[in-house]
Structure formats: structure tokens, C-alpha cells
C-alpha positions in Angstrom: -16.4 66.6 -48.4 -17.4 64.3 -45.6 -16.4 65.0 -42.1 -15.3 62.4 -39.6 -18.8 61.8 -38.1 -20.2 61.1 -41.6 -17.4 58.7 -42.4 -18.0 56.8 -39.1 -21.8 56.8 -39.9 -21.2 55.4 -43.4 -18.9 52.7 -42.0 -21.5 51.7 -39.4 -24.2 51.5 -42.1 -22.0 49.5 -44.4 -21.1 47.0 -41.6 -24.5 46.7 -40.1 -25.9 43.9 -42.2 -22.7 41.7 -42.2 -22.5 42.0 -38.5 -26.2 41.0 -38.1 -25.5 37.9 -40.3 -22.4 37.1 -38.2 -24.3 37.4 -34.9 -27.1 35.2 -36.3 -24.5 32.6 -37.4 -23.0 32.7 -33.9 -26.4 32.1 -32.3 -27.1 29.3 -34.7 -23.7 27.6 -33.8 -24.5 28.1 -30.1 -27.9 26.5 -30.5 -26.4 23.5 -32.4 -23.7 23.1 -29.7 -26.3 23.4 -26.9 -28.5 20.7 -28.5 -25.5 18.4 -29.0 -24.2 18.5 -25.4 -27.6 18.5 -23.7 -29.5 21.1 -21.7 -27.8 20.6 -18.3 -24.2 20.6 -19.6 -24.9 23.3 -22.0 -26.5 25.5 -19.4 -23.7 24.9 -16.8 -21.0 25.5 -19.4 -22.7 28.7 -20.5 -23.0 30.0 -16.9 -19.3 29.2 -16.2 -18.3 31.0 -19.4 -20.4 34.1 -18.5 -18.9 34.0 -15.0 -15.3 33.7 -16.3 -15.8 36.6 -18.8 -17.4 38.8 -16.1 -14.5 38.1 -13.7 -11.9 38.8 -16.3 -13.6 42.0 -17.4 -13.9 43.2 -13.8 -10.2 42.4 -13.2 -9.1 44.3 -16.3 -11.3 47.3 -15.3 -9.9 47.2 -11.8 -6.3 47.0 -13.1 -6.9 50.0 -15.4 -8.3 52.1 -12.6 -5.4 51.2 -10.3 -2.9 52.0 -13.1 -4.5 55.4 -13.7 -4.6 56.3 -10.0 -1.1 55.1 -9.4 0.1 57.1 -12.4 -1.7 60.2 -11.2 -0.2 59.8 -7.8 3.3 59.4 -9.2 2.9 62.6 -11.3 1.8 64.5 -8.2 4.8 63.1 -6.2 7.2 64.2 -9.0 5.6 67.7 -9.2 5.6 68.2 -5.4 9.2 66.9 -5.1 10.3 69.3 -7.9 8.7 72.2 -6.2 10.1 71.2 -2.8 13.6 70.8 -4.2 13.3 74.2 -6.0 12.4 76.0 -2.7 15.0 74.0 -0.7 17.7 75.1 -3.1 16.8 78.7 -2.5 17.5 78.6 1.2 
């Protein structure tokens, strides 16, 4: 009987070669596109795309951190308000 780690390992081994072929295909398509549009336009478009992806990734990571910290802050506020109300009702 295989445990979860062995199942994940088998899946990775099974997908390794198709993913390599797919990556090689994407590189081939990129080289063909780069050759078609010319070196300057291809280079500038590539840099703009990398910049856009990096900015979106940074924005998503920032939004996730803010969401986590705001959620933790709200939980603390609810807990402290509940404790405060409990002790205020005892007076």
C-alpha cells in the first residue's frame, strides 16, 4: 500500500517527461515569435511582460499578507471584546 508521499512521487515521475516536452515546445514557440517580430521589439515586449508578471505577483502577495493580518486583527478584536463584555457584565 502506497502512502501519500509515494503517490505524489509517482505522479511527479509520470508527469516529468510530458512537462519537459511542453516546456521545450513553449521555448520553441517563443524563439519563433522572437525571430518574427525582430530582436528589439521581441526584447522590449519580453521585458514588459516580465515586469507586468512581477508587478501582478507582488500585488497578489501583498494583498494576501494584508488579508491575513487584517483577519488576525479582527479575530483579536472579537476575542478581546468578548472577554471585555464578559467582565463588564459581572460588575
